[in-house]
N, C-alpha and C positions, 0 to 999 in steps of 0.2 A: 585424603585431601590435606590433612595436617602435615604429612611428610612433604608434599609438594610445596606447601607454603614455606616450610623451613628451608627447603632446597633452593627456592627462588625468591626468598624474602627480600633480599637487597634489590634484585631486579624489579620485583613487583612494586617496591616503593617508588621507583623511578618511572615505571611505565603505566601503571594503572592510575586512574583518578583516585585521589585520596578522599574517601568518604568518612567524615568524622562520626564517631559514635556519640549520639545525643540521647538524652533521656526523655525529652518532650517532643510530641508530634509536631508542634509548631516550629520547633528548631529544625527538625528534619525538613519540613516543607520550605523553610527559609533557605536552607542550604540547597535544596532541590531547585528552587527558583533561581538562586544565584548561579548555580551550575548551568542551568539551561540558558540563562542570559550570556554567560561567559562562552558557552559553546556556540551560541548564535554569533557572537562577535568574532570568534575564530573562523567560522564557516563563511560569514558574510562581511568580512572586514573591508572588502573592496567597495561596498555600498555605503560605508560610513562617510559622512562629509568630513573632509580633511580640516584640521585646525588652520585657521587663517594666519599663518606666520607672515610677518612683514619682511620683505626683502628691502634692505636699506637703500639699495641703488634704484628702487622703483620696480615697476611691472616689467619683468624680463621678457614678456611677450612683445613689448614695445621697443625693446633695446635694439640698437644697430649692432649686430654681431656678425663680423666678417668671417671669423674662423671659429665655428662652434666647438670643435675639439679642443682648441686652446682656451677658449673663453670658459668652458665648463670643467676643464681639467682640475682635478683635486689631487694634491700631494698629501696633505695631512690637515684635517679640520682641527680647529682649536676654539676654545672659548675666548671671548673678549676679556681684556684685563690682564693683570699680572698676578702670579701667585704671591701671597695667599688670597688675593681679592679677585678671583675669577668671576666674571659675570656670566652665569649660566643661562641668562635670558637671551644671550647672543652667541651664535656660532659663526665663526669666520670660516666659510666654506673654501674660499680661495681668495686671491687678490681682487677678484671682480664681484664677489657675492658674499654678503653678510646677512644671515637670517636673524631677525630680532623678534622681540615680544614672545619668546618661547615661555610658556607658563612653567613655573617651577614644579607644579604638580606633575608635569610630564616625567620627572625623574622618579616618581613613585612607581612607575611601571618598570619592573626589574626582570631581566632575562639572564639566567645563569649567574646570578649574584651581582649584576651590574645594571644600572639604568639603561633601558633599551637605546636611548639616543647616544649615550656614551659608547655602547657596544657597537653601534653603527659607525660612529666617528672613528673608532679604533680600527674597524675592519675595512673602512673605505680609504685608508691611507695606502700610499705606495710603499711597500716594504720589500726588503731583500733578505732572504734566508741566509743566515751566516754560514751554514755548513755547505749548502748546495749552490749558493749565489743565484738562486732562482728568484726572479722579480715577480711579486704579486701586485698586479696593477688593475684595479676595477675599471679604470678608464679604457683599457684594452677591450674588455668585454663590451662596454658601452659603444665604443667606436667601431669595432670590427664585427662583433656578432650580431648586435641588433641595430647598428648604425644610428644610434640616438645618443650623442655625446652628453646630453643633459640628464640621462637616465640614472647616473650614478647615485644621486639622491635628490636633487632639486626638482626632478620631474614632478614629484608629488605636490610641490608648491607652486609650479608655474603652469600647470594644466597640461 
C-alpha cells in the first residue's frame, strides 16, 4: 500500500477527499459533520433557494422583450465602477441587465483559485482563440442547443 501511495501521491491529493489527521474525537466528528453537509450541498444544489439578487432594470419576467437572443446576449460581463474602485456588489451582464446586491461573501466561494462568480464571468465571455480563430460563444449553446437565450447565466435569477 505504501508503494501505491508514493506512486500516486500527487494524483491522490487532487482526487480524494482530504481527511485531516486530528487528535480528538470531537474534532473528527466536527469534520465528519462538515463533510456530510458539504456533500449534501454538492448533491442537492438544485434544491437550494437561490439568493435574491436584484436586477436593476426590474423583474425580467415582466419586461417587454421582442428578441430574446439579442436581449440576453452576453459579450463580456464586468463589475460596475472603474479600477481600482470596482463595485463587486454589481455585475453588468450586458447593456440590458445589471445584477445588484451581490453579497461580498459570495466571493469567499473559490473554484480553482478564483471566486466562483468571477470564474463564471470569465467563462461566459465571447472569446476567440488566437491560434485557431475558433470563437467560443456560450450564447450559441443557449440559442441553438437548448433554445433558451436567457440560460447563459441570468436564468437562475429570473426563474
